[in-house]
C-alpha positions as CSV (number, residue, x, y, z in Angstrom):
1,X,0.0,0.0,0.0
2,X,2.9,2.4,0.7
3,X,3.6,2.6,-3.0
4,X,0.4,4.6,-3.3
5,X,2.2,7.5,-1.7
6,X,5.5,7.0,-3.5
7,X,8.8,5.5,-2.5
8,X,11.6,7.1,-0.7
9,X,14.2,9.0,-2.8
10,X,17.9,9.4,-2.2
11,X,19.4,12.2,-0.1
12,X,20.1,15.2,-2.2
13,X,22.6,18.1,-1.8
14,X,21.2,21.6,-1.3
15,X,19.6,22.8,-4.5
16,X,21.6,25.9,-5.5
17,X,19.2,26.9,-8.2
18,X,15.9,25.9,-6.5
19,X,15.4,23.3,-9.2
20,X,13.5,20.9,-6.9
21,X,16.2,18.5,-5.6
22,X,15.6,19.9,-2.1
23,X,17.8,20.7,0.9
24,X,20.3,18.6,2.7
25,X,18.4,16.5,5.2
26,X,18.9,15.8,8.8
27,X,17.0,13.8,11.5
28,X,18.3,16.2,14.2
29,X,18.2,15.1,17.9
30,X,14.6,14.2,18.4
31,X,14.4,10.7,16.8
32,X,17.4,9.5,18.9
33,X,15.8,11.0,22.0
34,X,12.6,9.1,21.4
35,X,14.4,5.9,20.7
36,X,16.3,6.3,24.1
37,X,12.9,6.6,25.9
38,X,11.5,3.5,24.3
39,X,11.1,0.4,26.6
40,X,13.6,-2.3,25.8
41,X,12.5,-4.8,23.1
42,X,12.6,-5.6,19.4
43,X,11.3,-2.2,18.2
44,X,13.9,-0.3,20.2
45,X,16.8,-2.6,19.0
46,X,15.6,-2.2,15.4
47,X,15.4,1.6,15.6
48,X,18.8,1.9,17.5
49,X,20.5,0.1,14.6
50,X,19.3,2.8,12.2
51,X,20.4,5.9,14.2
52,X,23.5,6.3,12.2
53,X,21.8,6.0,8.8
54,X,21.6,8.9,6.4
55,X,18.0,10.3,6.0
56,X,16.1,9.9,2.8
57,X,13.0,11.9,1.8
58,X,9.9,9.7,1.9
59,X,6.3,10.4,1.0
60,X,5.2,8.4,4.1
61,X,6.3,11.5,6.0
62,X,3.9,14.4,5.6
63,X,4.6,17.8,7.1
64,X,1.6,18.9,9.1
65,X,1.5,22.7,8.4
66,X,5.2,22.4,8.0
67,X,7.3,21.6,11.0
68,X,4.8,23.3,13.3
69,X,6.1,21.9,16.6
70,X,8.8,24.6,16.6
71,X,8.1,26.9,13.6
72,X,5.1,29.1,13.0
73,X,2.7,27.0,11.0
74,X,2.1,27.5,7.3
75,X,5.2,29.7,6.8
76,X,8.1,29.4,4.4
77,X,10.4,28.6,7.2
78,X,8.2,25.8,8.7
79,X,8.1,24.1,5.4
80,X,11.8,24.4,4.7
81,X,12.3,22.8,8.1
82,X,9.9,20.0,7.2
83,X,11.7,19.4,3.9
84,X,15.1,19.2,5.7
85,X,13.5,16.6,7.9
86,X,12.7,14.4,4.9
87,X,9.0,15.1,4.5
88,X,8.1,14.1,1.0
89,X,4.7,15.7,1.0
90,X,4.0,19.2,2.3
91,X,0.7,20.8,3.4
92,X,-1.0,24.1,2.7
93,X,-4.3,24.5,4.4
94,X,-6.2,26.7,2.0
95,X,-8.6,29.5,2.8
96,X,-9.4,32.9,1.1
97,X,-9.1,36.6,1.6
98,X,-11.6,39.4,1.2
99,X,-10.6,39.6,-2.5
100,X,-10.9,35.8,-2.9
101,X,-7.2,35.1,-3.1
102,X,-6.1,31.7,-1.8
103,X,-3.7,31.7,1.2
104,X,-2.2,29.2,3.6
105,X,-3.9,29.3,7.0
106,X,-5.2,26.5,9.3
107,X,-8.5,28.3,9.5
108,X,-10.1,31.3,7.9
109,X,-10.6,32.8,11.4
110,X,-7.2,32.1,13.1
111,X,-5.2,35.3,12.3
112,X,-5.6,36.6,15.9
113,X,-3.6,33.5,17.2
114,X,-1.2,32.9,14.3
115,X,-0.1,36.5,13.4
116,X,0.5,39.8,15.0
117,X,-2.7,41.4,13.6
118,X,-4.1,42.5,17.0
119,X,-1.1,44.9,17.5
120,X,-1.2,46.3,13.9
121,X,-3.2,49.1,12.2
122,X,-5.4,46.3,10.7
123,X,-6.7,45.3,14.1
124,X,-9.9,47.3,13.7
125,X,-10.8,45.3,10.6
126,X,-11.2,42.1,12.6
127,X,-14.6,40.5,12.8
128,X,-14.2,40.9,16.5
129,X,-11.3,43.2,17.6
130,X,-9.3,42.4,20.7
131,X,-11.2,42.7,23.9
132,X,-9.1,42.5,27.1
133,X,-9.6,40.1,30.0
134,X,-11.6,41.6,32.9
135,X,-12.5,39.8,36.0
136,X,-13.8,36.4,35.1
137,X,-14.1,37.3,31.4
138,X,-11.3,36.0,29.2
139,X,-9.6,38.1,26.5
140,X,-11.1,37.5,23.1
141,X,-10.6,38.3,19.4
142,X,-11.5,36.9,16.0
143,X,-9.7,37.9,12.9
144,X,-10.3,36.3,9.5
145,X,-8.5,36.3,6.3
146,X,-11.8,37.4,4.7
147,X,-11.5,40.6,6.8
148,X,-8.4,41.6,4.7
149,X,-7.3,41.9,1.1
150,X,-4.3,39.9,0.0
151,X,-2.1,42.9,0.3
152,X,-3.2,43.5,3.8
153,X,-2.8,39.8,4.7
154,X,0.8,39.8,3.4
155,X,1.7,42.7,5.6
156,X,1.2,40.6,8.7
157,X,4.0,38.8,10.7
158,X,3.3,35.2,11.5
159,X,3.9,33.7,15.0
160,X,3.4,30.5,16.9
161,X,-0.2,29.6,17.2
162,X,-1.2,30.8,20.7
163,X,-3.0,33.4,22.7
164,X,-3.1,34.4,26.4
165,X,-6.7,34.4,27.6
166,X,-5.7,36.4,30.7
167,X,-4.2,39.3,28.6
168,X,-5.2,42.8,29.5
169,X,-3.4,44.3,26.5
170,X,-3.1,43.3,22.8
171,X,0.6,42.8,23.2
172,X,0.1,40.3,26.0
173,X,-2.6,38.4,24.0
174,X,0.2,37.4,21.6
175,X,1.7,35.1,24.3
176,X,0.5,31.8,25.7
177,X,2.8,29.6,23.7
178,X,2.5,26.0,24.9
179,X,5.6,25.1,27.1
180,X,6.6,22.2,24.8
181,X,6.9,24.6,21.8
182,X,9.2,27.5,21.3
183,X,9.4,31.0,19.8
184,X,13.1,30.5,18.8
185,X,12.3,30.2,15.1
186,X,9.6,32.8,14.8
187,X,11.7,35.8,13.9
188,X,11.4,36.6,10.2
189,X,8.9,34.0,9.4
190,X,7.0,34.6,6.1
191,X,3.3,34.0,5.2
192,X,2.4,32.3,1.9
193,X,-0.3,32.4,-0.7
194,X,-1.3,29.0,-2.0
195,X,0.4,29.7,-5.3
196,X,3.6,30.6,-3.5
197,X,3.4,27.4,-1.5
198,X,3.3,25.4,-4.8
199,X,6.5,27.0,-6.0
200,X,8.2,26.6,-2.6
201,X,7.3,23.0,-2.2
202,X,8.4,22.2,-5.7
203,X,11.8,23.9,-5.1
204,X,12.1,21.8,-1.9
205,X,11.5,18.5,-3.9
206,X,8.2,18.0,-2.1
207,X,4.8,16.9,-3.3
208,X,1.5,18.6,-2.3
209,X,-1.5,18.0,0.0
210,X,-3.6,21.2,0.1
211,X,-6.6,21.1,2.4
212,X,-9.7,23.1,1.4
213,X,-10.7,24.7,4.8
214,X,-14.3,25.2,5.7
215,X,-15.1,28.9,5.4
216,X,-16.0,30.9,8.5
217,X,-18.1,33.2,6.3
218,X,-21.4,32.3,4.8
219,X,-21.1,30.8,1.3
220,X,-21.6,32.0,-1.4
221,X,-19.2,34.9,-0.4
222,X,-19.7,37.8,-2.7
223,X,-20.7,35.4,-5.4
224,X,-17.9,32.9,-4.6
225,X,-19.5,29.5,-4.2
226,X,-18.2,26.4,-2.5
227,X,-17.7,24.8,-6.0
228,X,-15.8,27.9,-7.2
229,X,-13.6,27.6,-4.1
230,X,-12.9,23.9,-4.7
231,X,-12.2,24.5,-8.3
232,X,-9.9,27.5,-7.7
233,X,-7.7,25.3,-5.5
234,X,-7.3,22.8,-8.3
235,X,-6.8,25.6,-11.0
236,X,-3.7,26.8,-9.2
237,X,-2.0,23.4,-9.7
238,X,-3.1,23.3,-13.3
239,X,-1.6,26.8,-13.8
240,X,1.6,25.6,-12.2
241,X,1.8,22.5,-14.4
242,X,1.8,20.2,-11.4
243,X,0.7,16.7,-12.4
244,X,-2.3,15.1,-10.6
245,X,-0.2,12.2,-9.3
246,X,1.8,14.7,-7.1
247,X,-1.3,16.2,-5.4
248,X,-3.5,14.8,-2.6
249,X,-6.2,17.5,-2.2
250,X,-8.0,17.1,1.2
251,X,-11.3,18.2,2.7
252,X,-13.4,17.3,5.8
253,X,-16.4,18.0,3.5
254,X,-17.2,14.9,1.5
255,X,-19.0,17.0,-1.1
256,X,-15.7,18.7,-1.9
257,X,-14.0,15.3,-2.4
258,X,-16.8,14.1,-4.6
259,X,-16.6,17.4,-6.6
260,X,-12.9,16.8,-7.3
261,X,-13.5,13.2,-8.2
262,X,-16.3,14.1,-10.7
263,X,-15.0,17.4,-12.1
264,X,-11.3,17.4,-12.1
265,X,-8.3,15.2,-13.0
266,X,-7.1,15.6,-9.4
267,X,-9.8,13.6,-7.7
268,X,-8.2,10.2,-7.9
269,X,-6.0,11.0,-4.9
270,X,-8.5,13.2,-3.1
271,X,-8.3,12.6,0.7
272,X,-11.5,12.5,2.8
273,X,-10.6,13.9,6.2
274,X,-12.9,12.1,8.6
275,X,-14.3,14.2,11.4
276,X,-17.5,12.1,11.8
277,X,-16.6,11.6,15.5
278,X,-18.0,15.1,16.0
279,X,-19.6,16.5,12.8
280,X,-22.5,15.4,10.7
281,X,-24.5,16.7,7.8
282,X,-26.9,15.4,5.1
283,X,-24.4,12.9,3.7
284,X,-22.1,12.3,6.7
285,X,-23.4,10.9,10.0
286,X,-21.8,10.7,13.4
287,X,-20.0,7.4,13.9
288,X,-18.6,5.3,16.7
289,X,-15.1,4.0,15.4
290,X,-15.7,0.8,17.4
291,X,-19.0,0.0,15.7
292,X,-19.2,-0.3,11.9
293,X,-23.0,-0.4,12.1
294,X,-22.8,3.4,12.8
295,X,-20.8,4.3,9.7
296,X,-22.6,6.6,7.4
297,X,-21.5,6.3,4.6
298,X,-19.9,2.9,5.1
299,X,-16.3,2.4,4.0
300,X,-17.5,0.4,1.0
301,X,-20.0,3.1,0.1
302,X,-17.1,5.6,0.2
303,X,-15.1,3.5,-2.1
304,X,-18.0,3.0,-4.5
305,X,-18.2,6.9,-4.7
306,X,-14.6,6.9,-6.0
307,X,-12.9,7.8,-2.7
308,X,-9.5,6.2,-2.4
309,X,-7.9,7.9,0.6
310,X,-9.4,8.4,4.1
311,X,-7.6,10.3,6.9
312,X,-8.9,10.1,10.4
313,X,-7.2,11.2,13.6
314,X,-4.8,8.6,15.2
315,X,-7.2,7.6,17.9
316,X,-9.9,6.4,15.5
317,X,-7.4,3.8,14.1
318,X,-6.4,2.2,17.4
319,X,-7.9,0.4,20.3
320,X,-6.6,-1.8,23.2
321,X,-7.1,-5.5,23.3
322,X,-7.8,-7.5,26.5
323,X,-4.1,-7.5,27.3
324,X,-3.9,-3.7,27.1
325,X,-1.9,-3.8,23.8
326,X,-2.5,-1.4,20.9
327,X,-4.3,-3.0,18.0
328,X,-6.2,-1.8,14.9
329,X,-9.7,-0.5,15.6
330,X,-12.9,-1.7,13.9
331,X,-12.7,1.5,11.9
332,X,-9.2,0.6,10.6
333,X,-10.3,-2.9,9.7
334,X,-13.3,-1.7,7.8
335,X,-11.3,0.9,5.8
336,X,-8.7,-1.8,4.8
337,X,-11.4,-4.2,3.8
338,X,-12.9,-1.6,1.5
339,X,-9.5,-1.0,-0.1
340,X,-9.1,2.5,1.2
341,X,-5.7,4.0,1.6
342,X,-5.3,5.3,5.2
343,X,-3.4,8.4,6.3
344,X,-3.2,9.3,10.0
345,X,-3.0,12.7,11.8
346,X,-1.2,14.1,13.6
347,X,2.0,12.8,15.4
348,X,4.1,15.1,17.6
349,X,1.1,17.4,18.3
350,X,0.6,16.3,21.9
351,X,3.7,17.4,23.7
352,X,5.3,15.1,26.3
353,X,3.5,11.9,26.8
354,X,4.4,11.0,30.4
355,X,0.8,11.7,31.5
356,X,-0.9,9.9,28.6
357,X,-1.4,11.1,25.0
358,X,-4.4,13.4,25.4
359,X,-6.9,13.9,22.5
360,X,-4.9,12.3,19.7
361,X,-4.4,9.1,21.6
362,X,-7.6,9.0,23.6
363,X,-8.5,5.4,22.6
364,X,-5.2,4.1,23.8
365,X,-4.2,6.6,26.6
366,X,-4.0,3.8,29.1
367,X,-1.0,2.4,27.2
368,X,0.8,5.7,26.8
369,X,3.3,6.8,29.4
370,X,6.5,8.0,27.8
371,X,7.6,10.0,24.8
372,X,8.9,6.9,23.2
373,X,5.3,5.8,22.7
374,X,5.2,8.2,19.7
375,X,7.3,5.5,18.0
376,X,5.2,2.6,19.4
377,X,2.0,4.2,18.1
378,X,3.6,4.8,14.7
379,X,4.8,1.2,14.6
380,X,1.3,-0.2,15.2
381,X,-0.1,2.2,12.7
382,X,2.4,1.3,10.0
383,X,2.7,-2.4,10.6
384,X,-0.7,-3.5,11.8
385,X,-3.1,-0.9,10.5
386,X,-1.1,-0.4,7.3
387,X,-1.3,3.4,7.0
388,X,0.3,4.8,3.8
389,X,1.4,8.1,5.4
390,X,1.4,10.1,8.6
391,X,1.1,13.8,9.2
392,X,3.5,15.1,11.8
393,X,4.3,18.4,13.5
394,X,7.9,17.3,13.5
395,X,8.4,15.1,10.3
396,X,11.9,13.9,11.3
397,X,10.3,11.4,13.7
398,X,8.2,9.8,10.9
399,X,11.0,10.1,8.4
400,X,13.4,8.3,10.6
401,X,10.9,5.4,11.3
402,X,9.9,5.1,7.7
403,X,13.6,5.0,6.5
404,X,14.5,2.5,9.1
405,X,11.6,0.2,8.2
406,X,12.1,0.7,4.5
407,X,8.6,2.0,3.9
């Protein structure tokens, strides 16, 4: 199944002319640290034997908003870091500005937490300008890309995704960075349009997985329909002469995925991001990952629609057996039985695991007690579930594992 996302390619020297060979790669310190914290056993011994190996770029390793554990997400610098860590596929979450230009942001309404907008002259244009904390009332703001023109958007400075709910000033509101993250690499970070991300990822030797983000504004937006939006994303790959086999467009909206399948050449690898654990609409029902009888649509029905890739959060793919060991969930087994390629999200997003894995590992939290469990989880997902790729906030971890296991 891993061939569906491409094979690893040899390490390349730094591309002096930006021709697409990509930068020199390095695992850095984190994979070795994680291996050291693994419990003794076959997995640890296997991975220890690979610590001296040279990294190779692999499409199994997908940069989640770049290398967003330590770099401001969806920036040039975050994606360069992800490419240096061997991520073969890079992500631009796509939304749009007031003048309907496509840009890379995790959500249309996240500018107040991912940029410096609340301390700029553009703060007054926010849907909800900054309001300071007062007594028991937390500080609030909501700033959307659709509040700004492209030129205005590009004037902002990105930062680590965070906010301080106790802030009494706009400057203080910019704080609140999670303690396991850092601001060391935020200085000089650059925002990107979707078109700019295509050129950057190509220069880095990467492939493409854009996500069409659900708009915060009501659609149609000034005549811009959901179908226009889905088509515009694809049009920018066509304009850049990017072949369909190098693109995995994603959406949580099944209708977007079906639109791409039925109306574009880029639908064969369209990825259905599955959030049916919390969201439902006319064609998608709430499901229990442990009970296939609740699946609407069923995995086979998705396959019959032409869907070939499905991407749920990690916890939906795993459960614990009677011995407390991590094993594939009923959800994972049903997806495999229907022939769907499975992609997981997102590794390295939970911080230290000594107290359990939190939201991303909720179905197996009782088996999680050290940072080395990032690698144990990844091993079960790769070897037993059979995922074809993994999103990660620090792609080096996934790259190292995939290289070692020859995925």
